[in-house]
C-alpha positions as CSV (number, residue, x, y, z in Angstrom):
1,M,83.9,-2.6,-96.7
2,A,81.8,-5.0,-94.5
3,E,83.7,-7.5,-92.4
4,S,83.5,-11.1,-93.5
5,Y,81.1,-13.4,-91.7
6,S,81.2,-17.2,-91.9
7,C,80.1,-20.2,-89.9
8,Q,83.3,-19.9,-87.9
9,D,81.8,-16.8,-86.3
10,I,78.7,-18.7,-85.0
11,Q,78.8,-19.8,-81.4
12,V,76.9,-22.9,-80.4
13,L,75.9,-22.6,-76.8
14,R,75.5,-25.9,-75.0
15,G,73.3,-26.9,-72.1
16,L,72.0,-23.9,-70.2
17,E,74.7,-21.5,-71.3
18,A,72.2,-19.5,-73.3
19,V,70.2,-18.8,-70.1
20,R,73.2,-17.6,-68.2
21,R,74.3,-15.4,-71.2
22,R,70.9,-13.8,-71.6
23,P,69.0,-14.3,-68.4
24,G,66.7,-11.3,-69.1
25,M,65.2,-13.3,-72.0
26,Y,63.9,-15.9,-69.5
27,V,63.1,-14.0,-66.3
28,G,63.2,-10.3,-67.1
29,D,65.2,-7.7,-65.2
30,T,67.8,-9.3,-63.0
31,S,68.7,-6.1,-61.1
32,D,65.5,-5.0,-59.4
33,G,64.2,-8.2,-57.9
34,T,61.6,-8.9,-60.6
35,G,63.8,-11.5,-62.4
36,L,64.3,-13.4,-59.1
37,Q,60.6,-13.2,-58.5
38,H,59.8,-14.7,-62.0
39,M,62.3,-17.5,-61.4
40,V,60.6,-18.5,-58.2
41,E,57.2,-18.2,-59.9
42,G,58.3,-20.7,-62.4
43,L,58.8,-23.3,-59.7
44,V,55.4,-22.5,-58.2
45,D,53.8,-22.8,-61.7
46,W,55.4,-26.3,-61.9
47,A,53.4,-27.3,-58.8
48,V,50.2,-25.7,-60.4
49,H,50.8,-27.8,-63.4
50,E,50.9,-30.9,-61.2
51,H,47.6,-29.8,-59.6
52,E,46.0,-29.4,-63.1
53,E,47.1,-32.9,-63.9
54,G,45.2,-34.1,-60.8
55,F,48.2,-34.8,-58.4
56,A,49.4,-31.9,-56.3
57,T,47.2,-30.3,-53.6
58,Y,49.6,-27.7,-52.3
59,A,52.8,-25.7,-53.1
60,R,54.8,-24.0,-50.4
61,V,57.5,-21.3,-50.5
62,T,59.8,-20.8,-47.5
63,H,63.0,-18.8,-46.9
64,V,66.0,-20.2,-45.2
65,G,68.7,-17.5,-45.0
66,D,69.7,-16.7,-48.6
67,A,68.0,-19.8,-49.9
68,V,64.5,-20.2,-51.2
69,V,62.7,-23.6,-50.9
70,V,59.7,-24.6,-53.0
71,D,58.0,-27.9,-52.4
72,H,54.8,-29.6,-53.5
73,D,53.1,-33.0,-53.2
74,G,52.9,-33.8,-56.9
75,R,54.3,-36.8,-58.7
76,G,58.0,-36.2,-58.2
77,L,60.6,-37.1,-60.9
78,P,62.2,-40.5,-61.7
79,V,65.9,-40.9,-61.9
80,E,65.8,-43.3,-64.8
81,A,64.0,-42.9,-68.1
82,A,60.8,-45.0,-68.7
83,P,61.2,-47.7,-71.3
84,A,58.4,-46.3,-73.5
85,V,58.8,-42.8,-74.8
86,E,55.9,-41.0,-76.4
87,R,56.2,-39.0,-79.6
88,G,60.0,-39.5,-79.8
89,Q,60.6,-37.2,-76.9
90,P,63.2,-38.1,-74.3
91,A,61.7,-39.1,-71.0
92,L,61.9,-36.4,-68.3
93,T,64.2,-37.5,-65.5
94,L,65.4,-35.7,-62.4
95,E,68.7,-34.7,-64.1
96,R,67.3,-33.7,-67.4
97,A,64.5,-31.7,-65.8
98,F,67.1,-29.3,-64.3
99,T,69.8,-29.3,-67.1
100,G,67.9,-29.0,-70.4
101,I,65.2,-26.7,-71.9
102,H,62.1,-28.8,-72.5
103,G,58.4,-28.2,-73.0
104,M,56.9,-30.5,-70.4
105,F,56.8,-27.9,-67.6
106,G,58.0,-24.8,-69.3
107,Y,61.3,-23.2,-68.5
108,G,60.9,-23.0,-64.7
109,L,63.1,-25.9,-63.6
110,P,66.1,-25.5,-65.9
111,V,66.1,-21.7,-65.6
112,A,66.1,-22.0,-61.8
113,S,69.0,-24.4,-62.1
114,A,71.0,-22.2,-64.5
115,L,70.6,-19.0,-62.5
116,S,71.4,-20.6,-59.0
117,S,74.8,-20.9,-57.5
118,A,73.5,-24.0,-55.7
119,L,70.3,-26.0,-56.2
120,E,69.3,-29.2,-54.5
121,A,66.4,-31.2,-55.8
122,T,64.8,-33.9,-53.7
123,S,62.3,-36.2,-55.4
124,H,59.8,-38.5,-53.7
125,H,58.8,-40.9,-56.5
126,D,57.7,-44.5,-56.8
127,G,58.5,-45.4,-53.2
128,R,62.1,-44.0,-53.2
129,V,63.7,-40.6,-52.3
130,H,66.5,-39.3,-54.5
131,R,68.5,-36.1,-54.2
132,Q,70.7,-34.4,-56.8
133,R,72.7,-31.2,-56.5
134,F,73.4,-28.7,-59.3
135,A,75.4,-25.5,-59.7
136,R,74.8,-22.9,-62.5
137,G,72.9,-25.5,-64.5
138,E,75.5,-28.3,-64.2
139,P,75.0,-31.5,-62.1
140,L,77.5,-31.9,-59.3
141,G,77.1,-35.7,-59.4
142,P,74.5,-38.4,-60.0
143,P,71.3,-38.7,-58.0
144,E,71.7,-40.1,-54.5
145,D,69.3,-42.8,-53.2
146,L,68.2,-41.7,-49.7
147,G,66.0,-44.7,-49.1
148,A,62.3,-45.7,-49.1
149,T,59.4,-43.3,-48.7
150,T,55.6,-43.4,-48.5
151,R,55.4,-39.8,-49.7
152,R,55.4,-38.3,-53.1
153,G,56.4,-34.8,-54.3
154,M,59.4,-32.6,-54.9
155,R,61.5,-30.2,-52.9
156,V,63.8,-27.6,-54.5
157,R,66.2,-25.6,-52.5
158,L,68.1,-22.9,-54.4
159,V,70.5,-20.1,-53.7
160,P,70.2,-17.4,-56.4
161,D,73.5,-16.6,-58.2
162,E,74.8,-13.2,-57.2
163,A,76.7,-13.0,-60.4
164,I,73.3,-12.9,-62.1
165,F,71.1,-11.1,-59.6
166,G,73.6,-9.0,-57.7
167,A,72.2,-7.6,-54.5
168,S,68.6,-7.9,-55.5
169,R,66.2,-9.7,-53.2
170,L,63.0,-11.6,-53.7
171,Q,60.0,-9.3,-53.5
172,R,58.0,-11.2,-50.9
173,V,54.9,-9.0,-50.9
174,E,54.7,-9.4,-54.7
175,L,55.1,-13.1,-54.4
176,Q,52.2,-13.2,-52.0
177,R,50.1,-11.3,-54.5
178,V,50.9,-13.8,-57.2
179,M,50.1,-16.7,-54.9
180,R,46.7,-15.2,-54.1
181,L,46.0,-14.9,-57.8
182,R,47.1,-18.4,-58.5
183,A,44.8,-19.7,-55.7
184,A,41.9,-17.8,-57.2
185,C,42.6,-19.4,-60.6
186,H,42.7,-22.9,-59.1
187,P,40.0,-23.6,-56.5
188,G,41.0,-26.5,-54.3
189,F,44.7,-25.8,-54.6
190,T,46.5,-24.4,-51.5
191,L,49.6,-22.1,-51.7
192,L,51.6,-21.4,-48.7
193,H,54.2,-18.7,-48.0
194,G,55.7,-18.7,-44.6
195,E,52.8,-18.6,-42.2
196,R,50.3,-17.5,-44.8
197,A,48.0,-19.8,-46.7
198,Y,46.1,-18.9,-49.8
199,R,43.1,-20.9,-50.9
200,S,40.0,-19.9,-52.9
201,P,37.4,-22.6,-52.9
202,E,35.1,-20.2,-54.8
203,G,37.7,-19.0,-57.2
204,V,37.5,-15.4,-58.4
205,A,34.6,-14.7,-56.1
206,D,36.9,-15.2,-53.1
207,L,39.3,-12.8,-54.8
208,A,36.5,-10.2,-55.1
209,R,35.7,-10.6,-51.4
210,Y,39.4,-10.0,-50.6
211,L,39.5,-6.9,-52.8
212,G,36.4,-5.6,-51.1
213,R,37.7,-6.0,-47.6
214,G,37.6,-2.9,-45.3
215,S,34.5,-1.5,-47.1
216,R,30.8,-1.8,-46.7
217,W,29.2,-4.1,-49.2
218,L,25.9,-2.9,-50.8
219,H,24.7,-6.5,-51.2
220,D,25.2,-9.7,-49.4
221,E,27.5,-11.7,-51.7
222,P,29.4,-11.2,-55.0
223,V,27.4,-11.9,-58.2
224,R,29.1,-15.0,-59.5
225,L,29.1,-15.7,-63.2
226,C,30.5,-18.8,-65.0
227,A,30.4,-20.1,-68.6
228,D,32.2,-22.7,-70.7
229,V,31.5,-22.4,-74.4
230,G,33.5,-23.4,-77.4
231,G,36.7,-24.0,-75.5
232,I,36.5,-20.7,-73.7
233,R,36.0,-20.7,-69.9
234,V,34.9,-17.5,-68.2
235,D,34.7,-16.9,-64.4
236,A,33.7,-13.5,-63.1
237,A,32.4,-11.9,-59.9
238,L,30.8,-8.5,-59.3
239,L,30.7,-6.8,-55.9
240,W,29.5,-3.2,-55.2
241,T,30.8,-1.5,-52.2
242,D,30.8,2.0,-50.7
243,R,34.3,2.8,-51.9
244,P,34.6,6.0,-54.0
245,T,36.6,4.1,-56.7
246,S,36.5,0.7,-58.4
247,R,38.9,-2.2,-58.1
248,A,39.5,-4.8,-60.7
249,V,41.6,-7.8,-61.6
250,A,41.4,-9.3,-65.1
251,L,43.2,-12.5,-65.8
252,V,43.9,-14.6,-68.9
253,G,44.9,-18.0,-67.8
254,D,47.0,-17.4,-64.7
255,R,48.4,-14.1,-65.7
256,R,47.1,-10.5,-65.3
257,C,45.8,-9.1,-68.6
258,P,44.2,-5.8,-67.7
259,M,43.0,-4.7,-71.2
260,G,41.4,-6.1,-74.3
261,S,38.4,-8.1,-75.5
262,H,37.4,-9.6,-72.1
263,V,37.5,-6.3,-70.2
264,T,35.5,-4.5,-72.9
265,G,32.9,-7.3,-72.9
266,L,32.5,-7.1,-69.1
267,V,32.0,-3.3,-69.1
268,R,29.5,-3.5,-71.9
269,G,27.8,-6.5,-70.3
270,I,27.2,-4.6,-67.1
271,Q,25.2,-1.9,-68.9
272,D,23.4,-4.5,-71.0
273,G,22.4,-6.3,-67.8
274,F,20.8,-3.2,-66.3
275,G,19.2,-2.5,-69.7
276,L,17.6,-6.0,-69.6
277,A,16.4,-5.3,-66.0
278,Q,15.2,-1.7,-66.7
279,P,14.5,-1.1,-70.4
280,R,14.6,2.7,-69.9
281,L,18.3,2.5,-69.1
282,R,19.2,1.2,-72.5
283,T,19.4,4.7,-73.9
284,V,21.7,6.1,-71.2
285,Y,25.0,7.4,-72.6
286,P,27.7,4.8,-71.6
287,A,30.0,7.3,-70.1
288,A,27.2,8.7,-67.8
289,F,26.3,5.1,-66.9
290,R,29.8,4.2,-65.9
291,E,30.2,7.5,-63.9
292,V,27.3,6.5,-61.7
293,M,27.5,2.7,-61.6
294,F,31.2,1.9,-61.5
295,P,32.3,3.8,-58.3
296,G,32.7,1.2,-55.6
297,L,32.5,-1.8,-58.0
298,V,34.9,-4.6,-57.4
299,W,35.1,-7.0,-60.3
300,T,37.3,-10.0,-61.0
301,L,37.4,-11.8,-64.3
302,R,39.3,-14.8,-65.6
303,V,39.3,-16.1,-69.1
304,H,40.9,-19.5,-69.9
305,M,41.4,-20.7,-73.4
306,E,44.1,-22.5,-75.4
307,A,46.7,-20.3,-77.0
308,P,45.0,-16.9,-76.5
309,R,46.1,-14.1,-78.7
310,T,47.5,-11.1,-76.8
311,K,49.1,-7.8,-77.8
312,G,51.5,-5.4,-76.2
313,Q,55.1,-5.7,-75.1
314,L,54.0,-7.4,-71.8
315,R,51.0,-9.2,-73.5
316,E,48.7,-7.0,-71.5
317,R,45.9,-6.8,-74.1
318,L,43.7,-9.8,-75.1
319,D,42.7,-9.9,-78.8
320,E,40.0,-12.5,-78.8
321,P,36.6,-11.2,-80.1
322,D,34.9,-14.5,-79.3
323,A,36.0,-14.3,-75.7
324,G,34.7,-10.7,-75.5
325,R,31.3,-11.6,-76.9
326,L,31.0,-14.5,-74.4
327,V,31.9,-12.3,-71.5
328,R,29.4,-9.7,-72.5
329,T,26.6,-12.2,-72.9
330,L,27.4,-13.9,-69.7
331,V,27.6,-10.7,-67.6
332,S,24.5,-9.1,-69.1
333,R,22.3,-12.2,-68.6
334,G,23.8,-13.1,-65.3
335,L,23.5,-9.6,-63.8
336,A,19.9,-9.2,-65.1
337,S,19.0,-12.5,-63.5
338,A,20.6,-11.4,-60.2
339,L,18.8,-8.0,-60.3
340,A,15.5,-9.9,-60.8
341,S,16.0,-12.4,-58.0
342,D,18.0,-10.4,-55.3
343,D,16.0,-7.6,-53.8
344,V,18.9,-6.2,-51.8
345,L,21.1,-6.0,-54.9
346,R,18.4,-4.5,-57.0
347,E,17.4,-1.8,-54.5
348,A,21.0,-0.9,-53.7
349,L,22.0,-0.5,-57.4
350,L,18.9,0.9,-59.1
351,A,18.8,3.6,-56.4
352,R,21.9,5.1,-58.0
353,L,20.4,5.5,-61.4
354,P,17.4,7.8,-61.7
355,S,19.5,11.0,-61.9
356,A,21.7,9.5,-64.6
357,A,18.7,8.1,-66.5
């Protein structure tokens, strides 16, 4: 006979207790360093959001002993709620930002607070500096007024909770990789990690140059391709090198998404582009074309759209046919135009094809 079940058996978790009970739901694996990595990424993404809103120009991550410090020059947070509240939502204050799940900046701030044994948030906002301390998602007192300031921005210093993360440590090389990708997605924004600075004024084209380092380029500069149609923004870059294999980065928004509509569109668009430049190549079997043309190719691709549909446990496959069609059209026309106007590119690439054709 089944055991009885009533409302008395339901537990109501208050504050950030749910985050501490099931941290894997918010940051992933807490034992191998990836969860800690995702927690810090959440704070970096907060700075990226401030940049998208037209405020922050940089985000910096530093390490001080066991502590991680993330700061940026965005708007900072007030300590008191504004009189006017839009859409019935409580105004985001310094304390509320770190003690309650909310949708304004995602889960980054409260999750970092919940999973840290000590967190200190310092806000430069509206001419004043305030500091507030938290432990495991709970405030240790009200915000302290530290005086006047001419700066703006936020500084968060946290010590990861060993009860959650054990002996795992932040994967600094992986963090640097993520910061390089974020810089490529946001030209004009600077990300700093220790002594390293990541900035990509030309977006994914700069990322293609980085991936092509250490090899001989077969043409002078990456082929840069951009389009913004129907709410879908596409940025891509193609660079052929003398490497024996290809290298690729495909992004949806700010996240890696290595499969799906956008990648299929790019692969097909490359062959279409050669077909427009050389009609005899239109009948080449796709597998034969890729075998000859893709070795040494470095390509970077970013698709940005509202609420993209993705599949897979890790959301690694984009399922957006319109995005795929846009990428294919952009790449085919852009590559055909580049082949027509760039003699070095045309000679370097078409020299590969007669045997396959």
